[in-house]
C-alpha positions, 0 to 999 in steps of 0.5 A, a space after each residue: 552522497 545521495 544519487 540524484 537520479 532513480 530508475 523506477 521499474 514497474 511491471 510494464 514500464 521504466 521511468 527516469 526520475 530526477 531529484 529536485 529541491 521540491 521532490 522527485 521529477 519524472 523526466 522520461 518514461 518508456 514501456 518495456 514492450 516499446 519497439 524503440 526501447 533502446 532509443 528511448 533508454 538512450 534518450 533518457 540517459 542523455 537527458 540525465 547527462 544534460 542535467 548533470 554533465 559531470 556524470 550521474 548515478 542512479 538508485 534502482 527502484 525494484 517493482 513492488 511485484 518482486 518484493 515480499 512485505 510481511 510481518 515477523 514475530 520477534 522476541 525483542 532481543 538485540 539486533 543480531 537475534 532479531 536478524 536471525 529470527 527474521 531470516 528464519 521466518 523468510 526461509 520458512 516462507 520462501 524457497 530461498 536460502 538465507 544467502 539468496 534473500 536481501 531484506 530490510 526491516 523496522 520495528 512494528 507494533 508490539 513484538 513484531 518486525 515489518 519486513 521488505 524482502 527481495 530475491 538477490 537474483 532479482 537485484 542482480 538482474 536489475 543491476 545488469 539491465 541498468 549497467 548495460 544501458 549505462 545508468 551507473 546504478 549504485 543502490 537498490 530501493 523500493 517504493 512501498 505503500 504506507 501500510 506496508 512499510 514506513 519509509 524507503 526500504 534499502 537493499 544495499 549497494 550494487 555489486 559494481 557501485 564502487 566503479 561509479 563512486 569517488 574514492 572514499 565516497 559513501 552512499 547515504 540512504 534516504 529515510 523517506 520513500 520517493 514521492 513525485 512532485 505531482 503526488 506531493 502536491 496532491 498530498 499537500 492539497 489533501 492535508 490542507 483540506 483536512 486542516 480546513 475541515 478541522 477548523 470548521 468542526 472546531 468553529 461549529 463546536 464553539 457555537 454549540 454553547 449558544 444553542 445549548 443556552 437557547 434549549 435550556 431557556 426553552 425548557 425553563 419556560 416550559 417548566 414555568 408554564 407547568 408550574 402556573 397551570 398554563 398549557 405547555 403547548 398550543 395543542 393542549 388548548 384545543 377542545 376535544 371536539 376539535 380533534 379528529 376522531 380517528 377511532 370512528 373511521 372505518 378501517 380500509 382493507 390493505 391492498 398490499 402487505 406492509 414492509 414488516 409483513 412482507 416475507 424475506 426473499 433469498 436470492 439465489 434459491 437459498 433461504 437467508 437463514 441457511 446462507 447465514 448458517 453456512 457463512 463462516 464467522 468473520 473472525 475465522 475469515 480474517 484469521 485465514 486471510 492473515 495466514 494466507 498473506 503470510 505465505 506470499 512468495 517474494 513475487 506476490 502477484 506474478 509468482 516465481 515463474 514470472 521473470 522480472 520486467 527488466 529480464 523480459 525486456 532484455 534481448 535474448 541471449 545466444 543459445 548455449 549448452 546447458 550448465 550443470 547445477 550443483 546438487 540441491 540448487 534449483 532454478 527460479 522456475 524449479 523453485 516456483 513449481 516446488 513452492 506450488 506443490 
């Protein structure tokens, strides 16, 4: 079974998507800071029931800001060894223990793995939000850029998925990431334009032999003129007296220096040579950028101190006495500070 609905979380809004024969269709959307958020979510749920009166299930699309996309070097061994290598890499790059991270992966170029990882507590928060508003969540996924991950990252079933499934029913994951119908149409238009450009390029290449034949015939004619001693160009037939004597004209003084003679001006007060010397080599910059990217936290832009959007949208809970934490376990904000040190 594949869920026919999806709750697409972003940093600012939540949208309800419906699977159709032509792709995914957005049937409702509301910002998290809407004054009538509860009513908007209730309306979206009733819309889903109108399309599926017998009940519906959803998969939850985790925001991109809550996911770490990265590459991990692997030895190329079996799946168990690869899983251990990926786990070790994620633990070294995040403040989470292995059991606090959920990840999906696929093989990259060479001996690398392309990984999508998310904190387990983020999944729990998303499930709690969807369950509270009666959207029957059964699975977690994401919508990555093509450059980050190929296909749909799968983070498994929700904790209460069995409550919304029939006995013996299993969830089937999608191989392709969610693509809205409007986006699919735009992609088809781009593909059609690319094919048309290829056809035109091929047509032009087919006409090139005729141009080459004309060029070859002109060259042969020029050789025949040379062989018979006839002038090759009309310019050669002009008498020397008819040609302008440029050497006899006086040279006029230059009012401005030419482009070649103009001195280089270095904006900002620093000479161009000094700026070039101070700039690091491009290879060093690229290496430094890759190293920095590899250390991104799971909350790549927002950081661990920024809660997920569905947490910010939830109503504040009543005050309760502080709960003692087990030794060695840190909260999300504590992990953020520890990561920043």
